Residue frames as a rotation matrix with the C-alpha (Angstrom) as fourth column:
MET 1
-0.694 -0.261 -0.671 174.85
0.290 0.752 -0.592 30.02
0.659 -0.605 -0.446 85.20
GLU 2
0.237 0.896 0.376 171.86
-0.276 -0.310 0.910 29.86
0.932 -0.319 0.174 87.51
LEU 3
-0.815 -0.524 0.247 172.37
-0.344 0.095 -0.934 30.06
0.466 -0.847 -0.257 91.30
SER 4
-0.116 0.770 -0.627 170.18
0.582 0.564 0.585 28.02
0.805 -0.297 -0.514 93.61
LEU 5
0.662 0.456 0.595 168.58
-0.207 -0.651 0.730 29.57
0.720 -0.607 -0.337 96.67
ARG 6
0.886 -0.374 -0.274 170.94
0.435 0.467 0.770 27.60
-0.160 -0.802 0.576 98.89
GLN 7
-0.030 -0.947 0.320 174.03
0.982 -0.088 -0.169 28.91
0.188 0.309 0.932 97.10
LEU 8
0.033 0.138 0.990 172.67
0.192 -0.973 0.129 32.45
0.981 0.186 -0.059 97.37
ILE 9
0.921 0.344 0.182 172.08
-0.123 -0.184 0.975 32.10
0.369 -0.921 -0.127 101.12
VAL 10
0.597 -0.773 -0.214 175.55
0.765 0.469 0.440 30.61
-0.240 -0.426 0.872 101.68
ALA 11
-0.193 -0.679 0.708 177.16
0.814 -0.514 -0.270 33.42
0.547 0.524 0.652 99.70
THR 12
0.367 0.423 0.829 175.20
-0.077 -0.874 0.480 36.06
0.927 -0.240 -0.288 101.67
VAL 13
0.993 -0.012 -0.117 176.14
0.117 0.198 0.973 34.54
0.011 -0.980 0.198 105.04
ALA 14
0.264 -0.964 0.041 179.79
0.960 0.267 0.080 34.32
-0.088 0.018 0.996 103.99
ALA 15
-0.135 -0.285 0.949 179.82
0.513 -0.839 -0.179 37.94
0.848 0.463 0.260 102.83
LEU 16
0.672 0.454 0.585 178.25
-0.247 -0.608 0.755 39.15
0.698 -0.652 -0.296 106.09
THR 17
0.869 -0.403 -0.288 180.70
0.473 0.504 0.722 37.08
-0.146 -0.764 0.629 108.14
PHE 18
-0.063 -0.957 0.283 183.72
0.987 -0.103 -0.127 38.51
0.150 0.272 0.951 106.40
ALA 19
0.029 0.134 0.991 182.32
0.209 -0.970 0.125 42.05
0.977 0.204 -0.056 106.54
GLY 20
0.920 0.359 0.158 181.78
-0.094 -0.189 0.977 41.70
0.381 -0.914 -0.140 110.30
SER 21
0.601 -0.754 -0.265 185.29
0.760 0.436 0.482 40.44
-0.248 -0.491 0.835 110.89
VAL 22
-0.171 -0.638 0.751 186.74
0.751 -0.578 -0.320 43.39
0.638 0.509 0.578 109.00
ALA 23
0.418 0.407 0.812 184.88
-0.161 -0.847 0.507 45.79
0.894 -0.342 -0.288 111.32
ALA 24
0.998 -0.015 0.069 186.22
-0.064 0.219 0.974 43.95
-0.029 -0.976 0.217 114.39
ALA 25
0.535 -0.844 0.039 189.76
0.771 0.469 -0.431 43.87
0.346 0.261 0.901 113.05
ASP 26
0.437 -0.388 0.811 190.65
-0.296 -0.914 -0.277 47.25
0.849 -0.119 -0.515 114.57
MET 27
0.508 -0.334 -0.794 193.34
0.698 0.700 0.153 46.07
0.505 -0.632 0.588 116.97
SER 28
-0.226 -0.573 0.788 194.43
-0.107 -0.789 -0.604 49.44
0.968 -0.221 0.117 118.35
ASP 29
-0.861 -0.171 -0.479 194.72
0.430 0.259 -0.865 49.66
0.272 -0.951 -0.149 122.14
ASP 30
-0.801 0.599 -0.008 191.85
-0.532 -0.718 -0.449 52.16
-0.275 -0.355 0.893 122.29
ALA 31
-0.131 0.775 -0.619 189.55
-0.816 0.270 0.512 49.97
0.564 0.572 0.596 120.19
ILE 32
-0.366 -0.061 -0.929 190.34
0.251 0.955 -0.161 46.90
0.896 -0.292 -0.334 122.28
ALA 33
-0.978 -0.016 -0.209 189.80
0.206 -0.251 -0.946 48.81
-0.037 -0.968 0.248 125.52
GLU 34
-0.548 0.830 -0.107 186.43
-0.836 -0.549 0.021 50.04
-0.042 0.101 0.994 124.23
ARG 35
-0.046 0.544 -0.838 185.32
-0.527 0.699 0.483 46.50
0.849 0.464 0.255 123.32
ILE 36
-0.196 -0.093 -0.976 186.26
0.504 0.845 -0.181 44.95
0.841 -0.527 -0.119 126.67
LYS 37
-0.792 -0.095 0.604 185.33
-0.383 -0.692 -0.612 47.74
0.476 -0.716 0.511 129.07
PRO 38
-0.839 0.499 -0.217 182.97
0.511 0.585 -0.629 46.71
-0.187 -0.639 -0.746 131.89
VAL 39
-0.419 0.778 0.468 179.29
0.276 -0.382 0.882 47.46
0.865 0.498 -0.055 131.46
GLY 40
0.695 0.627 0.352 178.73
-0.182 -0.320 0.930 47.82
0.695 -0.711 -0.109 135.18
SER 41
-0.496 -0.841 0.215 180.30
-0.473 0.054 -0.880 47.38
0.728 -0.538 -0.424 138.56
VAL 42
0.487 0.568 -0.663 179.71
0.269 0.625 0.733 45.19
0.831 -0.535 0.152 141.57
TYR 43
-0.505 -0.624 0.596 180.34
-0.499 -0.352 -0.792 46.05
0.704 -0.698 -0.134 145.17
LEU 44
-0.409 0.290 -0.865 179.66
0.626 0.779 -0.035 44.18
0.664 -0.555 -0.501 148.38
GLU 45
0.703 0.702 0.112 177.45
0.345 -0.475 0.810 45.42
0.621 -0.531 -0.576 151.16
GLY 46
0.703 -0.447 -0.553 179.47
0.488 -0.261 0.833 47.82
-0.517 -0.855 0.035 153.24
ASP 47
-0.424 -0.830 0.362 181.70
0.854 -0.233 0.465 48.89
-0.302 0.506 0.808 150.35
THR 48
-0.095 0.340 -0.936 181.35
-0.078 -0.940 -0.333 52.37
-0.992 0.041 0.115 149.03
PRO 49
0.518 0.315 0.795 179.83
0.725 0.331 -0.603 52.39
-0.454 0.889 -0.057 145.54
THR 50
-0.571 -0.785 -0.241 181.90
0.461 -0.549 0.697 54.18
-0.680 0.287 0.675 142.93
ASP 51
-0.318 0.557 0.768 178.90
0.878 -0.133 0.460 55.01
0.358 0.820 -0.446 140.76
THR 52
-0.994 -0.094 0.061 178.19
0.070 -0.946 -0.317 58.72
0.087 -0.311 0.946 141.02
ALA 53
-0.281 0.958 0.052 174.47
-0.347 -0.152 0.926 58.08
0.895 0.242 0.375 140.49
ALA 54
0.257 0.360 -0.897 174.39
0.597 0.670 0.440 55.95
0.760 -0.649 -0.043 143.63
THR 55
-0.325 -0.479 -0.815 176.19
0.941 -0.249 -0.229 58.61
-0.093 -0.842 0.532 145.67
SER 56
-0.719 0.026 0.695 174.33
0.298 -0.891 0.342 61.67
0.628 0.453 0.633 144.38
GLY 57
-0.797 0.447 0.406 171.85
-0.600 -0.511 -0.615 61.68
-0.068 -0.734 0.676 147.25
PRO 58
-0.601 0.615 0.510 168.58
0.159 0.718 -0.677 60.02
-0.783 -0.326 -0.530 148.10
ARG 59
-0.916 0.382 0.121 166.17
0.123 -0.018 0.992 59.25
0.381 0.924 -0.030 145.29
SER 60
-0.505 0.821 0.268 162.55
-0.861 -0.458 -0.221 60.26
-0.059 -0.342 0.938 145.55
GLY 61
-0.321 0.502 0.803 159.81
-0.165 0.805 -0.570 57.70
-0.932 -0.316 -0.176 146.10
ASP 62
0.723 0.592 -0.356 158.59
-0.394 -0.071 -0.916 58.42
-0.568 0.803 0.182 142.57
ALA 63
0.164 -0.754 -0.636 162.06
-0.969 -0.001 -0.248 57.73
0.186 0.657 -0.731 141.12
VAL 64
-0.751 -0.411 0.516 162.47
-0.547 0.826 -0.138 54.45
-0.369 -0.386 -0.846 143.03
TYR 65
0.073 0.872 0.483 158.95
-0.100 0.488 -0.867 53.36
-0.992 0.015 0.123 142.10
GLY 66
0.743 0.277 -0.609 159.46
-0.563 -0.234 -0.793 54.27
-0.362 0.932 -0.018 138.44
THR 67
-0.085 -0.875 -0.477 162.75
-0.962 0.196 -0.189 52.39
0.258 0.443 -0.859 138.24
PHE 68
-0.913 -0.407 -0.030 162.18
-0.371 0.859 -0.353 49.29
0.169 -0.311 -0.935 140.36
CYS 69
-0.696 0.641 0.323 158.67
-0.116 0.344 -0.932 48.92
-0.708 -0.686 -0.165 141.82
ILE 70
-0.086 0.750 -0.656 156.59
-0.866 -0.382 -0.322 49.63
-0.492 0.541 0.682 138.73
ALA 71
-0.708 -0.243 -0.663 157.50
-0.604 0.694 0.392 46.29
0.365 0.678 -0.638 137.16
CYS 72
-0.789 0.428 -0.441 155.25
0.518 0.850 -0.102 44.46
0.331 -0.309 -0.892 139.63
HIS 73
-0.515 0.585 -0.626 153.23
0.556 -0.328 -0.764 47.15
-0.652 -0.742 -0.156 141.38
GLY 74
-0.763 0.251 -0.596 152.14
-0.541 -0.753 0.375 48.82
-0.355 0.608 0.710 138.15
SER 75
-0.334 0.623 -0.707 150.14
-0.701 0.337 0.629 45.81
0.630 0.706 0.324 136.97
GLY 76
0.366 0.507 0.780 149.78
-0.918 0.336 0.212 43.62
-0.154 -0.794 0.588 140.07
VAL 77
0.084 -0.426 -0.901 152.16
-0.515 0.755 -0.405 40.85
0.853 0.498 -0.156 139.00
LEU 78
-0.448 -0.252 -0.858 152.03
0.379 0.816 -0.437 37.88
0.810 -0.521 -0.270 141.43
SER 79
0.416 0.804 -0.425 149.37
0.784 -0.080 0.616 39.66
0.461 -0.589 -0.663 143.54
ALA 80
-0.713 -0.645 -0.275 151.53
0.701 -0.646 -0.302 42.74
0.017 -0.408 0.913 144.18
PRO 81
0.225 0.823 -0.521 149.32
0.726 -0.498 -0.474 45.60
-0.650 -0.272 -0.710 145.35
LYS 82
0.016 -0.160 0.987 148.89
0.913 -0.401 -0.080 48.10
0.408 0.902 0.139 142.53
LYS 83
-0.890 -0.426 -0.159 149.90
0.455 -0.834 -0.313 51.72
0.001 -0.351 0.936 143.07
GLY 84
-0.847 0.524 0.083 146.97
-0.526 -0.850 0.003 53.78
0.072 -0.042 0.997 144.30
ASP 85
-0.203 0.798 -0.567 144.54
-0.198 0.534 0.822 50.82
0.959 0.279 0.050 144.55
ALA 86
-0.253 0.148 0.956 142.90
-0.939 -0.276 -0.205 51.06
0.234 -0.950 0.209 147.99
GLY 87
0.787 0.617 0.010 141.44
-0.608 0.772 0.186 47.55
0.107 -0.153 0.982 147.72
ASP 88
0.525 -0.682 -0.509 144.88
0.216 0.685 -0.695 46.06
0.823 0.255 0.507 147.22
TRP 89
-0.432 -0.838 0.333 146.58
-0.054 -0.345 -0.937 48.09
0.900 -0.423 0.104 149.94
SER 90
0.264 0.624 0.735 143.91
-0.742 -0.356 0.569 48.11
0.617 -0.695 0.369 152.70
PRO 91
0.951 0.105 -0.291 144.69
0.084 0.819 0.568 44.62
0.298 -0.564 0.770 154.13
ARG 92
0.125 -0.985 -0.123 148.40
0.763 0.174 -0.623 45.42
0.635 -0.016 0.773 154.09
LEU 93
-0.396 -0.229 0.889 148.00
-0.186 -0.929 -0.321 48.84
0.899 -0.292 0.325 155.68
ALA 94
0.659 0.715 0.232 145.77
-0.425 0.100 0.900 47.29
0.620 -0.692 0.370 158.37
LYS 95
0.638 -0.510 -0.577 148.88
0.679 0.727 0.107 45.41
0.365 -0.460 0.809 159.60
GLY 96
0.790 -0.306 -0.531 150.65
0.163 -0.731 0.663 48.73
-0.591 -0.610 -0.527 160.13
MET 97
0.836 -0.500 -0.228 153.50
-0.488 -0.485 -0.726 50.59
0.253 0.718 -0.649 158.47
ASP 98
0.050 -0.860 0.507 156.11
-0.885 0.197 0.422 48.74
-0.464 -0.470 -0.751 160.53
VAL 99
0.131 0.070 0.989 155.05
0.129 0.988 -0.087 45.38
-0.983 0.139 0.121 159.07
LEU 100
0.944 0.267 0.192 154.70
0.230 -0.116 -0.966 46.84
-0.236 0.957 -0.171 155.59
THR 101
0.604 -0.790 -0.108 158.17
-0.792 -0.579 -0.193 48.39
0.090 0.202 -0.975 155.82
ASP 102
-0.068 -0.619 0.782 159.67
-0.606 0.649 0.461 45.15
-0.793 -0.442 -0.419 157.16
HIS 103
0.464 0.317 0.827 158.16
0.384 0.769 -0.511 43.16
-0.798 0.555 0.235 154.26
ALA 104
0.996 -0.086 -0.029 159.45
-0.067 -0.489 -0.870 45.70
0.061 0.868 -0.492 151.74
LEU 105
0.382 -0.917 0.115 162.97
-0.924 -0.374 0.080 45.75
-0.030 -0.137 -0.990 153.19
ASN 106
-0.393 -0.585 0.709 163.38
-0.668 0.712 0.217 42.02
-0.632 -0.389 -0.671 153.85
GLY 107
-0.767 0.190 -0.613 161.11
-0.467 0.489 0.736 40.51
0.439 0.851 -0.287 151.22
PHE 108
-0.461 0.695 0.552 157.79
-0.446 0.356 -0.821 38.74
-0.767 -0.625 0.146 151.61
ASN 109
0.541 0.642 0.543 156.16
0.076 0.605 -0.792 36.00
-0.837 0.470 0.279 149.56
ALA 110
0.573 -0.287 0.767 157.11
0.815 0.297 -0.497 36.65
-0.085 0.911 0.405 145.91
MET 111
0.915 -0.231 0.329 158.62
-0.138 -0.949 -0.283 40.09
0.378 0.214 -0.901 146.61
PRO 112
0.197 -0.918 -0.344 162.40
0.763 0.364 -0.534 40.06
0.616 -0.157 0.772 146.92
ALA 113
0.164 -0.243 -0.956 164.14
0.841 -0.472 0.264 42.13
-0.515 -0.848 0.127 149.58
LYS 114
-0.325 -0.221 -0.920 163.98
0.015 -0.973 0.228 45.82
-0.946 0.060 0.319 148.70
GLY 115
0.718 0.694 -0.049 162.08
-0.065 -0.003 -0.998 44.89
-0.693 0.720 0.043 145.55
SER 116
0.527 -0.652 0.545 165.48
0.838 0.505 -0.206 44.01
-0.141 0.565 0.813 144.03
CYS 117
0.687 -0.353 0.636 166.78
-0.045 -0.893 -0.447 47.58
0.725 0.278 -0.630 144.48
MET 118
0.545 -0.495 -0.677 169.86
0.803 0.541 0.251 46.52
0.242 -0.680 0.692 146.38
ASP 119
-0.604 -0.786 0.129 171.43
0.707 -0.603 -0.370 49.97
0.369 -0.132 0.920 146.30
CYS 120
0.134 0.719 0.682 168.33
0.003 -0.688 0.725 51.65
0.991 -0.095 -0.094 147.70
SER 121
-0.902 -0.333 0.276 168.51
-0.239 -0.149 -0.960 52.92
0.361 -0.931 0.055 151.25
ASP 122
-0.627 0.704 -0.333 165.80
0.771 0.503 -0.390 52.00
-0.107 -0.502 -0.858 153.73
ASP 123
-0.373 0.468 -0.801 164.53
0.068 -0.847 -0.527 55.59
-0.925 -0.251 0.284 153.53
GLU 124
-0.731 0.082 -0.678 164.25
-0.670 -0.281 0.688 55.35
-0.134 0.956 0.260 149.72
ILE 125
-0.833 0.468 -0.296 162.20
0.343 0.855 0.389 52.13
0.435 0.222 -0.873 150.06
VAL 126
-0.411 0.690 -0.596 159.90
0.720 -0.155 -0.676 53.84
-0.559 -0.707 -0.433 152.58
ALA 127
-0.502 0.198 -0.842 159.57
-0.400 -0.916 0.023 56.81
-0.766 0.349 0.540 150.20
ALA 128
-0.875 0.193 -0.443 158.55
-0.359 0.354 0.864 54.39
0.324 0.915 -0.240 147.41
ILE 129
-0.636 0.692 -0.341 155.92
0.768 0.611 -0.192 52.80
0.076 -0.384 -0.920 149.68
ASN 130
-0.335 0.505 -0.795 154.56
0.334 -0.726 -0.601 56.24
-0.881 -0.467 0.074 150.55
HIS 131
-0.731 0.039 -0.681 154.47
-0.594 -0.528 0.607 57.11
-0.337 0.848 0.409 146.84
MET 132
-0.870 0.387 -0.305 152.45
0.081 0.722 0.687 53.95
0.486 0.573 -0.660 146.07
ILE 133
-0.376 0.763 -0.526 149.92
0.923 0.362 -0.134 54.53
0.088 -0.536 -0.840 148.85
GLU 134
-0.889 0.047 -0.456 149.52
0.096 -0.954 -0.284 58.31
-0.448 -0.296 0.844 148.61
GLY 135
-0.667 0.699 -0.260 145.96
-0.719 -0.510 0.473 59.42
0.198 0.502 0.842 148.05
LEU 136
-0.614 0.466 -0.638 144.36
0.289 0.884 0.367 56.26
0.735 0.041 -0.677 149.46
């Protein structure tokens, strides 16, 4: 008996489906708890975060830049000034650090407030700015 390609594909999909359901059939309380555990947490401004990483102390400018800022400031996405590029930063620095800090904290043009690092403190954002402009 010769199987067609379609029959072979249907048989393979059926076998994989049943094999997957057998793996998910562990209905113990521990297995269920593992499958439905939260992948993160949300807290409102003013609440105390429960994440120990968020409460372990201030992050360095390098750490904030490497986690959040590099996505845009590493390559200049949407005209973001690139780290260490004096030509990109000069017009911004000419407006003063107060304006630059205000734009970083509250958002400006395409940049969201705090560069989307909502758990960063104002000091951490300033440290990231200083990291991006050091050596200019």
